N, C-alpha and C positions, 0 to 999 in steps of 0.2 A: 504494500500500500504506500504509494509515493505521496507524501504530504507536501503541500505548498511550502516552499522554503521561506522561512521568516527568521528574524534575528534571534528569537528566543521563545521559550515556552510561554512566557507572559504575553508576548506579542501575538502568538497563535491563539491563546485563550481570548484575548481582547478582540481579535479578528473574528473568531467564531461567535462571540457574544454579540458583537455589532451586526454580524450577518443574520443572527437569529432575532435581532431587534429586542434584546433583553438588556435592561439597565444593570449597572454594576450592583446596585442595591438588590434587585430581583434575583440575580444570580447568586449573590452572597447568601441571601435568605434560603434559596433552594439548596445551596451546597452546605448550609449550616456553618458558615464562617462569617466573621465580621466584615463590614465594608472596608475598613482600613487594611485588613489582612489580604482580602482579594485584590485590592488596589496595589498593594505591595507585590503580590504575585505577578500581576499584569505588568508592573514596572521592572520586574526582574530582581527585586530586592529580597524576596523570599522564595524558597524552594518547597513546594507543598509535598506532603507525603502521598503515597500511592492511594491511600484511603480518601484523602481530600481530592485528589485528581479524579477518582471515581465519582465522587459527589458532584464535582464540577461538570464532568462529562454527562451525568444524568441531567443536570440543570440545563445543559446546552443541547441535550438530545443528540449527542454524538457518541461514538464508541470510545470507551475508556482506553482501548488499545491505542487509538490515535494520539491521545494525550500521553500515554506511557512511552510511545515511540518518540514523540516530540521532546519529552523530558529526558530521554536517554535511559529510561528504566528497562526497556526491552529493545531488542534488535528487530528491525523490520525486515522480515525474511521473504515474504510472499508479495509479489507485485500485484497492484490492483488490477482487477479486470476492467475492461471497457465499460461494463455494466455499472460497477461501483463508481467509476469516474463520472459517468453520465448522471447517475443519481445524485452524487454530491454537487455536480455543477448545475443542476436544475433549480433555478431560482424561483420557479413557479410553485415549488413544493415548500411546505413549512419544514422547519428543522425536525419536528416530530414525524412528519410523513416520510422524510428522507431516512430517518433512523429506522422506522418500521420496515420500509422497503429493504434497507440494508440488512436488517436482522433476518427477514424472511429469506432473502437471497443467500446470506451466509449459512443459514440453517440447511438449505437445500444442498449447498456445496459440502458442508460437513457430513450430511447424510450420504452423499455420493462418494466422498472419500472413505467413509466407514464401509460402504458397500464394496468398494474396490479393494479394501484391505482384507476382506473376508475371503476364505478359500472358496473357489468356484464349485458350486454344486449343480447338479442337473436341475433345470428350471421345470416347475410343474406346469407353468403356462408361459408361453413365449409372447414377447411384446408388451406393450403398455395396455392400459384399459382400452376397450373397444371404442372407436370413434364412430358416431352415427353419421350417416350422410347428411347433407344439408337439409333434406326434407324431413329428417327425424325418423325415418322408417328404416328398420334394420333390413339387411339383405334377405334374411330368411322370410320376412313377412311381405316382401314386395311381390306383387303379381307381375308376371312378365310375359 
């Protein structure tokens, strides 16, 4: 996940807060920290713990992993897919809508990685769920 390059974690948090149209006071309340503390974080004067970063991420409706990477707490190993980049770049969505889409997308990716990690066994049924033709009639009931 390639994050936009900014000077610091604090600048990144401020950028995300402004993009979400949340005041410093609102974010501080949602994150359970004082206004002065959050202001100091945004100015690079304080380095928040992972727990505080998690609360800030929740308040911003972004992934905590994005803040952990920006803070240097974890290494960013997997590049973003074009889907994630598009979701994050879509300014017509609210922060909450973007996060829900990202969460759903990531859950599908985790599920598929788990499926490919399992030993292959003979499938009882092949393919995905049946797809009905556009008229809603299954091939077996169609008269021809």
